[in-house]
NUROFI-277374 format. One record per residue (C-alpha): residue number from 1; residue in one letter; x, y, z. Coordinates in steps of 0.1 Angstrom, whole numbers, always signed. Layout:
N
+-----+---+-------+-------+-------+
:   k : r :    xx :    yy :    zz :
+-----+---+-------+-------+-------+
: NUM : A :     X :     Y :     Z :
...
+-----+---+-------+-------+-------+
END
This chain:
488
+-----+---+-------+-------+-------+
:   k : r :    xx :    yy :    zz :
+-----+---+-------+-------+-------+
:   1 : M :  +195 :  +594 : -1256 :
:   2 : Y :  +212 :  +619 : -1234 :
:   3 : F :  +239 :  +618 : -1207 :
:   4 : I :  +243 :  +643 : -1179 :
:   5 : G :  +276 :  +651 : -1162 :
:   6 : V :  +277 :  +669 : -1129 :
:   7 : D :  +309 :  +684 : -1115 :
:   8 : L :  +305 :  +691 : -1077 :
:   9 : G :  +329 :  +720 : -1077 :
:  10 : S :  +340 :  +740 : -1047 :
:  11 : T :  +333 :  +773 : -1064 :
:  12 : N :  +306 :  +763 : -1088 :
:  13 : I :  +283 :  +733 : -1094 :
:  14 : K :  +287 :  +726 : -1132 :
:  15 : V :  +261 :  +706 : -1152 :
:  16 : A :  +265 :  +696 : -1188 :
:  17 : I :  +241 :  +677 : -1210 :
:  18 : Y :  +254 :  +656 : -1239 :
:  19 : S :  +237 :  +637 : -1267 :
:  20 : K :  +244 :  +601 : -1274 :
:  21 : D :  +272 :  +610 : -1298 :
:  22 : M :  +288 :  +631 : -1271 :
:  23 : K :  +279 :  +665 : -1286 :
:  24 : L :  +274 :  +692 : -1260 :
:  25 : V :  +237 :  +702 : -1257 :
:  26 : D :  +241 :  +727 : -1228 :
:  27 : R :  +264 :  +736 : -1200 :
:  28 : Q :  +256 :  +758 : -1170 :
:  29 : S :  +269 :  +764 : -1135 :
:  30 : Y :  +256 :  +776 : -1101 :
:  31 : P :  +277 :  +792 : -1074 :
:  32 : V :  +284 :  +774 : -1040 :
:  33 : E :  +277 :  +795 : -1009 :
:  34 : Y :  +298 :  +789 :  -978 :
:  35 : I :  +294 :  +797 :  -941 :
:  36 : R :  +328 :  +810 :  -929 :
:  37 : K :  +333 :  +817 :  -892 :
:  38 : N :  +364 :  +815 :  -869 :
:  39 : G :  +384 :  +797 :  -896 :
:  40 : F :  +356 :  +771 :  -902 :
:  41 : V :  +343 :  +765 :  -937 :
:  42 : E :  +309 :  +749 :  -939 :
:  43 : F :  +280 :  +747 :  -963 :
:  44 : D :  +244 :  +733 :  -964 :
:  45 : A :  +246 :  +699 :  -980 :
:  46 : D :  +209 :  +696 :  -985 :
:  47 : L :  +208 :  +730 : -1002 :
:  48 : Y :  +238 :  +720 : -1023 :
:  49 : C :  +219 :  +689 : -1035 :
:  50 : Q :  +187 :  +709 : -1041 :
:  51 : N :  +206 :  +734 : -1062 :
:  52 : I :  +219 :  +705 : -1084 :
:  53 : M :  +184 :  +692 : -1090 :
:  54 : N :  +171 :  +727 : -1097 :
:  55 : L :  +199 :  +733 : -1122 :
:  56 : I :  +194 :  +699 : -1140 :
:  57 : G :  +156 :  +704 : -1140 :
:  58 : S :  +159 :  +739 : -1155 :
:  59 : M :  +184 :  +727 : -1182 :
:  60 : V :  +162 :  +697 : -1191 :
:  61 : R :  +132 :  +719 : -1196 :
:  62 : S :  +150 :  +747 : -1215 :
:  63 : N :  +166 :  +722 : -1239 :
:  64 : N :  +134 :  +701 : -1244 :
:  65 : V :  +151 :  +670 : -1232 :
:  66 : P :  +124 :  +642 : -1231 :
:  67 : A :  +120 :  +628 : -1196 :
:  68 : D :  +125 :  +593 : -1207 :
:  69 : D :  +156 :  +600 : -1228 :
:  70 : V :  +182 :  +606 : -1201 :
:  71 : A :  +202 :  +574 : -1197 :
:  72 : Q :  +226 :  +582 : -1169 :
:  73 : I :  +236 :  +611 : -1146 :
:  74 : T :  +273 :  +608 : -1137 :
:  75 : F :  +290 :  +627 : -1108 :
:  76 : T :  +325 :  +640 : -1103 :
:  77 : G :  +340 :  +667 : -1081 :
:  78 : Q :  +355 :  +676 : -1048 :
:  79 : A :  +365 :  +646 : -1027 :
:  80 : E :  +370 :  +654 :  -990 :
:  81 : S :  +340 :  +674 :  -979 :
:  82 : L :  +323 :  +656 :  -950 :
:  83 : V :  +285 :  +650 :  -944 :
:  84 : V :  +272 :  +636 :  -912 :
:  85 : L :  +238 :  +618 :  -911 :
:  86 : N :  +216 :  +606 :  -882 :
:  87 : K :  +197 :  +573 :  -880 :
:  88 : G :  +170 :  +587 :  -902 :
:  89 : G :  +194 :  +594 :  -929 :
:  90 : N :  +191 :  +632 :  -924 :
:  91 : T :  +220 :  +657 :  -921 :
:  92 : M :  +229 :  +665 :  -885 :
:  93 : M :  +250 :  +696 :  -892 :
:  94 : N :  +264 :  +717 :  -921 :
:  95 : A :  +288 :  +698 :  -943 :
:  96 : I :  +325 :  +705 :  -934 :
:  97 : S :  +343 :  +717 :  -965 :
:  98 : W :  +377 :  +702 :  -975 :
:  99 : M :  +390 :  +738 :  -972 :
: 100 : D :  +382 :  +738 :  -935 :
: 101 : E :  +413 :  +736 :  -913 :
: 102 : R :  +398 :  +732 :  -878 :
: 103 : S :  +416 :  +699 :  -872 :
: 104 : V :  +452 :  +709 :  -871 :
: 105 : Q :  +456 :  +695 :  -836 :
: 106 : E :  +440 :  +662 :  -846 :
: 107 : C :  +466 :  +660 :  -874 :
: 108 : E :  +494 :  +661 :  -848 :
: 109 : T :  +476 :  +634 :  -827 :
: 110 : L :  +473 :  +610 :  -857 :
: 111 : S :  +509 :  +618 :  -868 :
: 112 : E :  +522 :  +607 :  -835 :
: 113 : K :  +501 :  +575 :  -836 :
: 114 : F :  +509 :  +564 :  -872 :
: 115 : S :  +543 :  +565 :  -889 :
: 116 : H :  +548 :  +580 :  -923 :
: 117 : E :  +557 :  +546 :  -937 :
: 118 : V :  +525 :  +531 :  -925 :
: 119 : I :  +504 :  +560 :  -938 :
: 120 : E :  +519 :  +559 :  -972 :
: 121 : A :  +517 :  +521 :  -975 :
: 122 : T :  +480 :  +521 :  -966 :
: 123 : T :  +465 :  +553 :  -978 :
: 124 : G :  +490 :  +563 : -1005 :
: 125 : Q :  +492 :  +598 :  -990 :
: 126 : M :  +523 :  +617 :  -980 :
: 127 : A :  +511 :  +636 :  -949 :
: 128 : V :  +484 :  +640 :  -923 :
: 129 : L :  +464 :  +670 :  -934 :
: 130 : P :  +434 :  +688 :  -919 :
: 131 : T :  +418 :  +683 :  -954 :
: 132 : W :  +412 :  +646 :  -945 :
: 133 : P :  +378 :  +637 :  -931 :
: 134 : A :  +393 :  +614 :  -905 :
: 135 : T :  +409 :  +644 :  -888 :
: 136 : K :  +375 :  +662 :  -889 :
: 137 : I :  +357 :  +633 :  -873 :
: 138 : L :  +383 :  +632 :  -845 :
: 139 : W :  +377 :  +669 :  -840 :
: 140 : L :  +339 :  +663 :  -837 :
: 141 : K :  +347 :  +637 :  -810 :
: 142 : S :  +364 :  +663 :  -789 :
: 143 : N :  +344 :  +694 :  -798 :
: 144 : R :  +309 :  +684 :  -809 :
: 145 : P :  +301 :  +653 :  -788 :
: 146 : E :  +263 :  +659 :  -794 :
: 147 : I :  +270 :  +652 :  -831 :
: 148 : Y :  +297 :  +626 :  -827 :
: 149 : D :  +278 :  +604 :  -802 :
: 150 : H :  +247 :  +602 :  -824 :
: 151 : A :  +262 :  +601 :  -859 :
: 152 : A :  +249 :  +571 :  -878 :
: 153 : T :  +267 :  +576 :  -911 :
: 154 : Y :  +297 :  +596 :  -923 :
: 155 : M :  +297 :  +603 :  -960 :
: 156 : M :  +317 :  +622 :  -986 :
: 157 : L :  +297 :  +649 : -1005 :
: 158 : K :  +296 :  +631 : -1038 :
: 159 : D :  +283 :  +599 : -1021 :
: 160 : F :  +257 :  +620 : -1003 :
: 161 : V :  +244 :  +635 : -1035 :
: 162 : V :  +241 :  +600 : -1050 :
: 163 : Y :  +222 :  +589 : -1018 :
: 164 : K :  +198 :  +618 : -1021 :
: 165 : L :  +190 :  +610 : -1057 :
: 166 : T :  +187 :  +572 : -1053 :
: 167 : G :  +183 :  +563 : -1017 :
: 168 : K :  +213 :  +541 : -1019 :
: 169 : M :  +243 :  +546 :  -996 :
: 170 : V :  +276 :  +537 : -1013 :
: 171 : A :  +312 :  +549 : -1012 :
: 172 : D :  +331 :  +553 : -1044 :
: 173 : M :  +366 :  +540 : -1038 :
: 174 : S :  +383 :  +567 : -1057 :
: 175 : I :  +368 :  +592 : -1034 :
: 176 : A :  +372 :  +570 : -1003 :
: 177 : T :  +410 :  +574 : -1010 :
: 178 : F :  +407 :  +609 :  -996 :
: 179 : T :  +390 :  +600 :  -963 :
: 180 : F :  +423 :  +589 :  -948 :
: 181 : Y :  +406 :  +557 :  -935 :
: 182 : F :  +406 :  +537 :  -967 :
: 183 : D :  +433 :  +511 :  -976 :
: 184 : I :  +437 :  +517 : -1013 :
: 185 : Y :  +457 :  +485 : -1019 :
: 186 : E :  +435 :  +461 : -1000 :
: 187 : K :  +403 :  +479 : -1010 :
: 188 : K :  +388 :  +480 :  -976 :
: 189 : Y :  +384 :  +505 :  -947 :
: 190 : W :  +416 :  +509 :  -926 :
: 191 : T :  +406 :  +493 :  -893 :
: 192 : E :  +434 :  +508 :  -872 :
: 193 : M :  +425 :  +543 :  -883 :
: 194 : L :  +388 :  +537 :  -876 :
: 195 : D :  +398 :  +526 :  -841 :
: 196 : A :  +419 :  +557 :  -837 :
: 197 : I :  +391 :  +581 :  -845 :
: 198 : G :  +364 :  +560 :  -829 :
: 199 : V :  +343 :  +550 :  -859 :
: 200 : Q :  +326 :  +517 :  -866 :
: 201 : E :  +326 :  +503 :  -901 :
: 202 : S :  +288 :  +501 :  -899 :
: 203 : Q :  +289 :  +540 :  -898 :
: 204 : L :  +304 :  +541 :  -933 :
: 205 : P :  +287 :  +533 :  -966 :
: 206 : P :  +296 :  +500 :  -984 :
: 207 : L :  +325 :  +505 : -1008 :
: 208 : V :  +319 :  +502 : -1046 :
: 209 : E :  +341 :  +505 : -1077 :
: 210 : P :  +342 :  +540 : -1093 :
: 211 : C :  +322 :  +546 : -1125 :
: 212 : T :  +294 :  +521 : -1115 :
: 213 : V :  +257 :  +526 : -1113 :
: 214 : A :  +243 :  +530 : -1078 :
: 215 : G :  +207 :  +528 : -1089 :
: 216 : C :  +179 :  +547 : -1105 :
: 217 : L :  +164 :  +580 : -1095 :
: 218 : N :  +140 :  +579 : -1066 :
: 219 : A :  +105 :  +594 : -1071 :
: 220 : E :  +113 :  +627 : -1053 :
: 221 : A :  +145 :  +634 : -1073 :
: 222 : A :  +129 :  +624 : -1106 :
: 223 : K :  +100 :  +647 : -1100 :
: 224 : A :  +123 :  +676 : -1090 :
: 225 : M :  +143 :  +673 : -1122 :
: 226 : G :  +115 :  +664 : -1146 :
: 227 : L :  +130 :  +630 : -1154 :
: 228 : S :  +119 :  +594 : -1155 :
: 229 : Q :  +127 :  +571 : -1126 :
: 230 : N :  +144 :  +549 : -1151 :
: 231 : A :  +174 :  +573 : -1153 :
: 232 : K :  +204 :  +557 : -1138 :
: 233 : V :  +228 :  +574 : -1114 :
: 234 : N :  +265 :  +566 : -1119 :
: 235 : V :  +288 :  +573 : -1089 :
: 236 : G :  +315 :  +585 : -1113 :
: 237 : T :  +349 :  +593 : -1099 :
: 238 : L :  +372 :  +621 : -1088 :
: 239 : D :  +373 :  +653 : -1109 :
: 240 : H :  +410 :  +648 : -1118 :
: 241 : F :  +401 :  +613 : -1131 :
: 242 : T :  +371 :  +624 : -1151 :
: 243 : G :  +394 :  +650 : -1165 :
: 244 : M :  +417 :  +621 : -1176 :
: 245 : V :  +388 :  +603 : -1193 :
: 246 : G :  +376 :  +636 : -1209 :
: 247 : T :  +411 :  +641 : -1224 :
: 248 : G :  +416 :  +605 : -1236 :
: 249 : N :  +442 :  +597 : -1210 :
: 250 : V :  +429 :  +562 : -1202 :
: 251 : Q :  +460 :  +540 : -1207 :
: 252 : M :  +494 :  +541 : -1191 :
: 253 : G :  +518 :  +565 : -1208 :
: 254 : G :  +498 :  +597 : -1208 :
: 255 : M :  +500 :  +624 : -1182 :
: 256 : T :  +472 :  +650 : -1178 :
: 257 : L :  +487 :  +683 : -1166 :
: 258 : S :  +464 :  +709 : -1150 :
: 259 : T :  +480 :  +742 : -1145 :
: 260 : G :  +457 :  +765 : -1126 :
: 261 : T :  +466 :  +782 : -1093 :
: 262 : V :  +478 :  +747 : -1083 :
: 263 : M :  +496 :  +724 : -1107 :
: 264 : A :  +483 :  +689 : -1107 :
: 265 : L :  +496 :  +658 : -1126 :
: 266 : T :  +477 :  +626 : -1131 :
: 267 : T :  +490 :  +594 : -1147 :
: 268 : M :  +481 :  +558 : -1144 :
: 269 : A :  +507 :  +539 : -1124 :
: 270 : A :  +524 :  +507 : -1136 :
: 271 : E :  +510 :  +478 : -1116 :
: 272 : P :  +519 :  +465 : -1091 :
: 273 : C :  +527 :  +500 : -1080 :
: 274 : P :  +552 :  +506 : -1052 :
: 275 : R :  +538 :  +514 : -1018 :
: 276 : D :  +568 :  +536 : -1010 :
: 277 : S :  +570 :  +557 : -1042 :
: 278 : G :  +571 :  +591 : -1025 :
: 279 : I :  +542 :  +601 : -1048 :
: 280 : A :  +506 :  +607 : -1038 :
: 281 : M :  +488 :  +575 : -1049 :
: 282 : H :  +451 :  +570 : -1054 :
: 283 : Y :  +427 :  +542 : -1062 :
: 284 : G :  +420 :  +546 : -1100 :
: 285 : F :  +388 :  +550 : -1120 :
: 286 : R :  +391 :  +514 : -1133 :
: 287 : P :  +391 :  +484 : -1110 :
: 288 : D :  +424 :  +475 : -1094 :
: 289 : T :  +443 :  +504 : -1109 :
: 290 : H :  +461 :  +532 : -1092 :
: 291 : I :  +468 :  +568 : -1102 :
: 292 : M :  +497 :  +590 : -1093 :
: 293 : L :  +486 :  +625 : -1084 :
: 294 : P :  +514 :  +648 : -1074 :
: 295 : V :  +505 :  +684 : -1069 :
: 296 : A :  +524 :  +717 : -1066 :
: 297 : E :  +507 :  +746 : -1048 :
: 298 : S :  +533 :  +769 : -1064 :
: 299 : G :  +522 :  +761 : -1100 :
: 300 : G :  +502 :  +788 : -1117 :
: 301 : A :  +502 :  +807 : -1085 :
: 302 : S :  +538 :  +817 : -1091 :
: 303 : L :  +530 :  +834 : -1124 :
: 304 : E :  +499 :  +850 : -1109 :
: 305 : W :  +520 :  +863 : -1081 :
: 306 : F :  +547 :  +877 : -1104 :
: 307 : R :  +523 :  +894 : -1128 :
: 308 : R :  +502 :  +909 : -1099 :
: 309 : T :  +534 :  +921 : -1082 :
: 310 : C :  +556 :  +933 : -1111 :
: 311 : M :  +535 :  +934 : -1143 :
: 312 : A :  +500 :  +946 : -1132 :
: 313 : D :  +495 :  +967 : -1163 :
: 314 : I :  +505 :  +939 : -1187 :
: 315 : S :  +480 :  +912 : -1198 :
: 316 : Y :  +489 :  +875 : -1202 :
: 317 : D :  +483 :  +879 : -1239 :
: 318 : Q :  +509 :  +908 : -1241 :
: 319 : M :  +533 :  +887 : -1220 :
: 320 : N :  +530 :  +857 : -1243 :
: 321 : K :  +533 :  +877 : -1275 :
: 322 : E :  +565 :  +894 : -1263 :
: 323 : L :  +581 :  +862 : -1250 :
: 324 : L :  +574 :  +844 : -1283 :
: 325 : S :  +595 :  +870 : -1301 :
: 326 : R :  +626 :  +865 : -1278 :
: 327 : D :  +655 :  +841 : -1280 :
: 328 : L :  +653 :  +816 : -1252 :
: 329 : P :  +666 :  +804 : -1228 :
: 330 : N :  +679 :  +835 : -1210 :
: 331 : N :  +702 :  +833 : -1180 :
: 332 : L :  +677 :  +839 : -1153 :
: 333 : I :  +666 :  +810 : -1130 :
: 334 : F :  +635 :  +811 : -1107 :
: 335 : L :  +627 :  +787 : -1079 :
: 336 : P :  +589 :  +786 : -1077 :
: 337 : F :  +586 :  +776 : -1041 :
: 338 : L :  +565 :  +804 : -1027 :
: 339 : V :  +547 :  +781 : -1003 :
: 340 : G :  +575 :  +755 :  -999 :
: 341 : T :  +576 :  +724 : -1020 :
: 342 : N :  +551 :  +696 : -1026 :
: 343 : S :  +560 :  +666 : -1047 :
: 344 : P :  +586 :  +652 : -1049 :
: 345 : E :  +606 :  +669 : -1021 :
: 346 : F :  +579 :  +679 :  -996 :
: 347 : D :  +601 :  +705 :  -980 :
: 348 : T :  +585 :  +734 :  -961 :
: 349 : D :  +619 :  +751 :  -957 :
: 350 : A :  +621 :  +758 :  -994 :
: 351 : S :  +614 :  +793 : -1007 :
: 352 : G :  +612 :  +812 : -1040 :
: 353 : L :  +643 :  +827 : -1055 :
: 354 : F :  +655 :  +846 : -1086 :
: 355 : Y :  +691 :  +839 : -1096 :
: 356 : G :  +712 :  +856 : -1123 :
: 357 : L :  +697 :  +890 : -1124 :
: 358 : R :  +717 :  +917 : -1143 :
: 359 : Q :  +710 :  +953 : -1152 :
: 360 : E :  +698 :  +943 : -1186 :
: 361 : S :  +672 :  +919 : -1172 :
: 362 : D :  +636 :  +931 : -1176 :
: 363 : V :  +602 :  +919 : -1163 :
: 364 : Y :  +597 :  +897 : -1194 :
: 365 : D :  +629 :  +879 : -1187 :
: 366 : M :  +617 :  +874 : -1151 :
: 367 : A :  +583 :  +862 : -1163 :
: 368 : C :  +599 :  +837 : -1186 :
: 369 : A :  +621 :  +825 : -1157 :
: 370 : V :  +589 :  +819 : -1136 :
: 371 : M :  +573 :  +799 : -1164 :
: 372 : E :  +605 :  +779 : -1168 :
: 373 : G :  +608 :  +773 : -1130 :
: 374 : V :  +573 :  +758 : -1129 :
: 375 : A :  +582 :  +737 : -1160 :
: 376 : F :  +614 :  +725 : -1142 :
: 377 : M :  +592 :  +715 : -1113 :
: 378 : L :  +571 :  +695 : -1138 :
: 379 : R :  +602 :  +679 : -1152 :
: 380 : K :  +614 :  +669 : -1117 :
: 381 : N :  +581 :  +652 : -1110 :
: 382 : C :  +581 :  +634 : -1144 :
: 383 : D :  +617 :  +621 : -1137 :
: 384 : H :  +606 :  +609 : -1102 :
: 385 : I :  +576 :  +591 : -1116 :
: 386 : R :  +596 :  +574 : -1143 :
: 387 : A :  +622 :  +564 : -1118 :
: 388 : K :  +595 :  +545 : -1099 :
: 389 : G :  +587 :  +524 : -1130 :
: 390 : T :  +559 :  +543 : -1147 :
: 391 : E :  +566 :  +556 : -1182 :
: 392 : I :  +553 :  +589 : -1196 :
: 393 : S :  +551 :  +593 : -1233 :
: 394 : Y :  +532 :  +626 : -1237 :
: 395 : I :  +516 :  +653 : -1217 :
: 396 : I :  +480 :  +665 : -1221 :
: 397 : A :  +478 :  +702 : -1209 :
: 398 : T :  +446 :  +716 : -1194 :
: 399 : G :  +438 :  +746 : -1173 :
: 400 : G :  +448 :  +782 : -1176 :
: 401 : G :  +484 :  +773 : -1184 :
: 402 : A :  +473 :  +754 : -1216 :
: 403 : K :  +462 :  +788 : -1231 :
: 404 : S :  +498 :  +800 : -1232 :
: 405 : P :  +517 :  +789 : -1263 :
: 406 : I :  +551 :  +799 : -1249 :
: 407 : W :  +545 :  +780 : -1216 :
: 408 : C :  +534 :  +749 : -1235 :
: 409 : Q :  +565 :  +750 : -1257 :
: 410 : L :  +587 :  +755 : -1226 :
: 411 : Q :  +571 :  +725 : -1209 :
: 412 : A :  +578 :  +703 : -1240 :
: 413 : D :  +614 :  +716 : -1243 :
: 414 : I :  +622 :  +711 : -1206 :
: 415 : T :  +605 :  +677 : -1202 :
: 416 : G :  +615 :  +664 : -1236 :
: 417 : L :  +579 :  +652 : -1241 :
: 418 : P :  +552 :  +663 : -1266 :
: 419 : V :  +525 :  +685 : -1251 :
: 420 : V :  +491 :  +683 : -1266 :
: 421 : I :  +461 :  +706 : -1261 :
: 422 : P :  +426 :  +690 : -1261 :
: 423 : T :  +398 :  +707 : -1280 :
: 424 : E :  +373 :  +703 : -1252 :
: 425 : K :  +381 :  +727 : -1223 :
: 426 : E :  +356 :  +713 : -1198 :
: 427 : A :  +371 :  +678 : -1197 :
: 428 : A :  +355 :  +668 : -1163 :
: 429 : C :  +319 :  +670 : -1175 :
: 430 : L :  +327 :  +654 : -1208 :
: 431 : G :  +345 :  +626 : -1189 :
: 432 : C :  +313 :  +621 : -1169 :
: 433 : A :  +293 :  +617 : -1200 :
: 434 : I :  +318 :  +593 : -1215 :
: 435 : I :  +317 :  +572 : -1182 :
: 436 : G :  +279 :  +571 : -1185 :
: 437 : A :  +281 :  +561 : -1222 :
: 438 : V :  +306 :  +533 : -1215 :
: 439 : S :  +285 :  +520 : -1187 :
: 440 : E :  +255 :  +521 : -1209 :
: 441 : G :  +273 :  +501 : -1236 :
: 442 : I :  +275 :  +528 : -1262 :
: 443 : Y :  +312 :  +522 : -1263 :
: 444 : S :  +330 :  +490 : -1254 :
: 445 : D :  +356 :  +507 : -1232 :
: 446 : Y :  +372 :  +541 : -1225 :
: 447 : Q :  +398 :  +537 : -1252 :
: 448 : E :  +372 :  +532 : -1279 :
: 449 : A :  +353 :  +563 : -1266 :
: 450 : A :  +385 :  +583 : -1266 :
: 451 : D :  +394 :  +573 : -1302 :
: 452 : K :  +359 :  +584 : -1314 :
: 453 : I :  +353 :  +615 : -1293 :
: 454 : I :  +385 :  +632 : -1281 :
: 455 : S :  +404 :  +656 : -1304 :
: 456 : F :  +433 :  +678 : -1300 :
: 457 : Q :  +438 :  +713 : -1313 :
: 458 : H :  +476 :  +716 : -1311 :
: 459 : R :  +507 :  +696 : -1304 :
: 460 : Y :  +540 :  +711 : -1291 :
: 461 : E :  +571 :  +690 : -1299 :
: 462 : P :  +603 :  +694 : -1278 :
: 463 : V :  +627 :  +714 : -1300 :
: 464 : N :  +651 :  +729 : -1275 :
: 465 : H :  +655 :  +701 : -1250 :
: 466 : A :  +693 :  +700 : -1252 :
: 467 : K :  +695 :  +737 : -1247 :
: 468 : Y :  +674 :  +734 : -1215 :
: 469 : E :  +693 :  +704 : -1200 :
: 470 : A :  +722 :  +725 : -1187 :
: 471 : K :  +698 :  +751 : -1172 :
: 472 : Y :  +677 :  +723 : -1155 :
: 473 : Q :  +709 :  +710 : -1139 :
: 474 : K :  +716 :  +745 : -1126 :
: 475 : Y :  +680 :  +747 : -1113 :
: 476 : C :  +685 :  +715 : -1093 :
: 477 : A :  +719 :  +727 : -1079 :
: 478 : L :  +704 :  +761 : -1070 :
: 479 : Y :  +676 :  +743 : -1051 :
: 480 : E :  +701 :  +724 : -1030 :
: 481 : A :  +722 :  +755 : -1024 :
: 482 : M :  +691 :  +774 : -1013 :
: 483 : L :  +681 :  +748 :  -988 :
: 484 : K :  +717 :  +747 :  -974 :
: 485 : I :  +717 :  +785 :  -969 :
: 486 : T :  +681 :  +784 :  -954 :
: 487 : R :  +692 :  +759 :  -928 :
: 488 : M :  +724 :  +776 :  -917 :
+-----+---+-------+-------+-------+
END
């Protein structure tokens, strides 16, 4: 028996095949091609889907996977990319990527119509962004009436792929969260928003719980991939959430930290969760649960910027090796707000800042301050989450930042929480396979699967938390002072 996990990435489509005992058989990827023009970002959704089937078919053949032995194909990946279908169920235009920002004016229109309090209490989101499909549909209404007037169905990309493989139209609620027209607490489409953008509920797929089976492969998809029509298609869930499953973060108390260009935090919220937490809230991968997902665009991007600007000839390995030999903390403080702040402040006036530079300071001291600054931002989010009633007992570090021993130790010291590093690096695809295996009854639940499958290669305990407490307080005070000066 085999399970296939598919990550519908923005840069690459990733496919992984796992055996019944969750051993990796093969993992491959295929690049995504975009059509970029005048600030628009689109792609061919039918081609995207065909590339998925071609990749799966190729991997099934090359690994001699018997056609009847694939139990489930589970999907994860990008959330907000919009696909528009006609009455015949065919695409009417290129899919609009989540990266497309054509709907800035529509964001202003919806911001004037709905208060922040109403938006947060309904969608769990903190702002009206051009990322949201609701704003793109409103743009179509004004700018592409030939599409808007004849659109029969609006779907998210992952739901569209499921439809192409099964013929079933459904909307995974963990993805519907990102449409901006789904009420994550009442588990229904938000009627007032649908009225505002001119969409009937009949134009949207029926809502289903995440991680459930939509149906079996249709004849066309089965033939294209060399599989039996008995193979089931699981709608899966958001990539951040399959990452939680793939790292064993399936109960309250754990936080999965992904430090790439953007720093993202995911943790299961205590229920009932507050509707005014000031934290981005999403419908969870288990029924009637919610997940906090604060992000910081100045996460790994801050260190990338500093190394590119000031340490171009020094590798990350050299940087880590040198910092591990130094006594820390030093006296430098860095505010990592190169693009303003996200959670928990959401302040566009904030900017980056080095404080405490002396003539003896060098680029390694500054690099360490950048790492600390991002870790301070992590600490601030952890404190905010805990203040809203959700406990955090440990951090699971993933992404590029997890490869740095010094950064992981700084995160443990500054937050006062253990930081653990999972053995499996591609947690999203593994999470998909686990979801399929739990659905198939191989494991009774996600916790049993985690206990039997997930392992960790290192654990960083907080050893200098007291030393960093004073520096963290200075960091917070410096942030307030920076804002005061900025607004003079």
